Each structure stands twice: as C-alpha cells, then as structure tokens.
C-alpha positions in Angstrom: 54.9 219.2 -121.4 54.8 218.3 -117.7 57.8 218.5 -115.4 57.8 216.9 -112.0 60.2 218.3 -109.5 61.1 216.4 -106.3 62.0 218.6 -103.4 62.7 218.1 -99.7 62.6 220.5 -96.7 65.8 220.3 -94.8 67.3 222.1 -91.8 69.4 225.1 -92.9 73.0 224.0 -93.2 74.2 226.5 -90.6 71.6 225.2 -88.1 72.3 221.5 -88.4 72.2 219.7 -85.0 72.3 216.0 -84.0 70.2 214.7 -81.2 72.7 213.0 -78.8 70.1 210.4 -77.7 68.5 209.4 -81.0 71.6 210.1 -83.1 69.4 211.7 -85.8 69.1 215.2 -87.0 67.0 217.6 -85.0 64.2 218.9 -87.2 61.7 220.4 -84.7 62.4 224.0 -83.8 65.2 224.3 -86.3 64.9 226.8 -89.2 64.3 224.9 -92.5 64.5 225.6 -96.2 64.1 223.9 -99.6 67.1 221.6 -100.1 69.5 223.9 -102.0 70.1 221.5 -105.0 66.4 220.9 -105.2 65.9 224.7 -105.5 68.4 224.7 -108.4 66.3 221.9 -110.0 63.1 223.9 -109.5 64.7 226.9 -111.2 65.6 224.8 -114.2 62.0 223.6 -114.4 60.6 227.2 -114.1 63.0 228.4 -116.8 61.7 225.7 -119.1 58.2 226.7 -118.2 59.0 230.3 -119.2 60.5 229.1 -122.5 58.2 226.3 -123.5 55.0 226.7 -121.5 55.5 223.6 -119.4 53.4 222.6 -116.4 55.5 222.3 -113.3 54.3 220.0 -110.5 56.3 219.9 -107.3 56.2 216.9 -104.9 57.7 216.0 -101.6 57.4 213.3 -99.0 57.3 214.1 -95.3 55.3 215.6 -92.5 52.7 218.4 -93.1 55.3 221.0 -92.0 56.8 220.4 -95.5 53.8 222.5 -96.8 56.0 225.5 -96.1 58.5 224.6 -98.8 55.8 223.4 -101.3 54.0 226.7 -100.9 57.2 228.6 -101.5 57.7 226.6 -104.7 54.3 227.5 -105.9 55.0 231.2 -105.0 58.1 230.9 -107.2 56.0 229.8 -110.1 55.2 226.1 -109.9 51.7 225.2 -111.0 50.7 222.8 -108.3 52.2 220.7 -105.5 51.7 217.3 -103.9 52.8 216.2 -100.4 53.0 212.5 -99.7 52.4 212.4 -95.9 51.7 209.3 -93.8 52.9 208.1 -90.4 54.0 204.8 -91.8 56.6 206.6 -93.9 58.5 207.7 -90.8 62.1 206.6 -90.7 62.3 205.8 -94.4 65.8 205.9 -95.8 66.6 206.4 -99.5 65.4 203.0 -100.6 61.7 203.3 -99.5 61.8 207.1 -100.3 62.7 206.4 -103.9 60.0 203.7 -104.1 57.3 205.9 -102.5 58.1 209.0 -104.7 58.1 206.9 -107.9 54.7 205.6 -107.0 53.5 209.1 -106.4 54.9 210.3 -109.7 53.1 207.5 -111.4 49.8 208.6 -109.8 50.4 212.1 -111.0 51.0 210.7 -114.4 51.6 212.4 -117.8 55.2 213.5 -116.9 57.8 214.1 -119.6 60.7 215.1 -117.4 61.5 214.5 -113.7 64.1 216.8 -111.9 65.7 216.2 -108.6 68.6 217.8 -106.7 71.9 215.9 -106.9 71.6 215.2 -103.2 70.2 216.6 -99.9 72.2 218.6 -97.5 71.0 216.5 -94.5 72.1 213.2 -95.9 74.3 213.7 -99.0 73.7 210.3 -100.5 72.6 211.1 -104.1 70.5 207.9 -104.1 66.9 209.1 -104.4 67.0 210.5 -108.0 68.6 207.5 -109.5 66.4 205.3 -107.4 63.3 206.9 -108.8 64.6 206.4 -112.4 65.2 202.8 -111.6 61.7 202.2 -110.3 60.2 203.9 -113.3 62.6 202.4 -115.8 63.6 205.8 -117.1 66.9 207.0 -118.7 68.7 209.3 -116.3 71.3 212.1 -116.6 73.0 212.9 -113.3 74.9 216.0 -112.1 73.6 218.3 -114.7 74.0 222.0 -114.7 71.9 222.9 -117.8 68.9 221.3 -119.5 67.6 222.1 -123.0 64.8 220.7 -125.2 66.1 219.9 -128.7 63.9 218.2 -131.3 61.7 216.7 -128.6 64.6 215.3 -126.6 66.4 216.3 -123.4 69.9 217.6 -123.9 71.9 218.3 -120.7 75.3 219.5 -119.7 76.8 217.0 -117.2 79.7 217.5 -114.9 82.5 215.1 -115.4 85.9 214.6 -113.7 87.8 216.6 -116.3 85.2 219.2 -117.2 81.7 218.9 -118.7 80.0 216.9 -121.4 76.7 217.0 -123.2 74.3 214.1 -123.1 71.0 213.6 -124.9 68.1 211.3 -124.2 64.5 210.7 -125.2 61.6 211.7 -122.9 60.3 210.7 -120.4 63.6 210.9 -118.5 65.1 212.0 -115.2 67.8 214.5 -114.4 69.6 215.2 -111.1 70.7 218.8 -110.9 74.0 220.2 -109.5 74.0 222.4 -106.5 74.8 226.1 -107.3 74.4 225.8 -111.1 71.9 228.7 -111.1 70.3 231.3 -108.9 66.8 230.2 -107.8 64.3 233.0 -108.3 62.4 234.6 -105.4 58.6 234.2 -104.9 56.6 236.7 -106.9 53.8 238.9 -105.5 51.3 237.0 -107.7 52.6 233.7 -106.4 52.4 234.9 -102.8 48.8 236.0 -103.3 47.9 232.6 -104.8 49.4 230.8 -101.8 47.6 233.1 -99.4 44.3 232.1 -100.9 45.1 228.5 -99.9 44.6 225.1 -101.5 47.9 225.0 -103.4 49.2 221.8 -101.6 47.4 218.5 -102.1 48.0 215.8 -99.4 48.1 212.2 -100.3 48.5 209.2 -98.0 50.1 205.9 -98.9 46.6 204.5 -99.3 45.7 207.3 -101.7 48.7 206.4 -103.9 48.6 202.6 -103.5 51.9 202.3 -101.7 52.7 198.9 -100.1 53.2 199.6 -96.4 55.6 196.6 -96.3 58.1 198.5 -98.5 58.4 201.8 -96.5 59.2 203.1 -93.1 62.1 202.4 -90.7 61.7 198.6 -90.6 62.0 198.4 -94.3 65.0 200.7 -94.6 68.4 198.8 -95.0 70.5 201.8 -93.8 71.6 201.6 -90.2 73.3 204.5 -88.4 75.7 202.7 -86.0 77.4 205.8 -84.6 77.4 209.6 -85.0 80.3 211.7 -83.9 80.7 215.5 -83.6 84.1 216.6 -84.9 85.4 219.9 -83.5 88.0 221.8 -85.4 91.1 223.3 -83.7 90.9 226.7 -82.2 92.0 229.4 -84.5 94.5 231.9 -83.4 94.7 235.3 -85.0 98.2 236.7 -85.7 98.9 240.3 -86.6 102.1 242.0 -87.6 
C-alpha cells in the first residue's frame, strides 16, 4: 500500500506578517513549520504504516527552503519525499496548485490513498485537497479525524454539523484531515540520522513532471487579492478587586 501525503511549509501562526507593499504574507526571515493540519494528516499516514506496513511518500510544492519540512517528515517516519520546485510556479493560487500537485502524484504513481490537511493556516481555503481529487477523478472524504482500512476499503470518521459520521469508499481515494485530530509524533533519532546523511528529498521541475506552464503561476491564478487590512483588537484593561 502506498500513501501520498501533501504538506506545505507555512509561517508559524504567531509569526504571521503581511507585507504592506505587496499585500502578501512575509515568508523570508519568518519562522516556519509544517502546516499543522498537514502534520495531522502525516500522523494518520504514519499510524497506518505502523499497522499495515504502508509506504508513505510526502510531497510539497514550493521553493527549496521547503526541504526543511520534508526532511522533518522523513525524520518522523516517512519513507521518501518529493519537492516540486520551479520559478514558473511562483504566485500560484489554489487552482494551479491542485493541478500541479495532481500531476506530481500521477508521476509518483501507484498510490492507494492521498492525505491532505483540511486547509492551510496561511490561506484557509480548503480548496487544494478537493481540487486534487477532482483532477485525478477520485472519491474524496473531507474533514476526517480518523481513517481505517476495512476489507480493502477506506473507512473514515467525518466531522458533520451535528457530530460525526462514518463514510466508506474504495481505493484509490483522497481524504482531507481535520486540524488537531491527533498529536503528530516527533522525529526519531534514526530518522534524524537518515536525514543527516542527505538525499532524502528529490527535486522535480515542471518539465520533469510534464506540467503545462500555461496552467500554473500568478498569471494563471484566478484569485485576486484586492485589499488586505490589519485589524487591531481593543486594548484590554485588567480589573482587580
């Protein structure tokens, strides 16, 4: 069984800053981490690896600085990792991102299950996972907190308005994972040694994958940020008796 986990490196939530000129998030010089819901998805994949002997492949799209998060994922227990990195991807919103990741997953091939975080803390759209499923024509289960393998099918506990519900689907399929549904494990000493030896992250360009440059990048992204405002809360006054 092969599980592909899509992760993104994001600025730590408490360090989020907006560039007043470009109206985009500052990423250079800001402490980063694996997007928290993606870390929860990775933990589910690693738990399934422990139980069923699955191969876990982690992939991401972004600059080479994202190697840091992919190396951490390998140190946590992932078998290998792939970074799709290319200048022509710069400025891609969720539409070209879902397309590019789906093409990368197809190149990896042989997947039975794809896991993504429910959303990213730097955008909070929740679009990419369902977008990947759409491009690959896969059944999808969103906002899941638990995933099981039952008789060769995926059975997942899904969050609903009035509680939770269980859904089942055939593989291959895709699930998006709820933030905070588990506690991601820490990197192991064996994993750290493996990362230290190097070669755990493979870099692919759009040409390597066969991605159409006319479908990615800022010019091919339908989302337009018209305005960004910083909202300041009221001053808090402490009262004592």
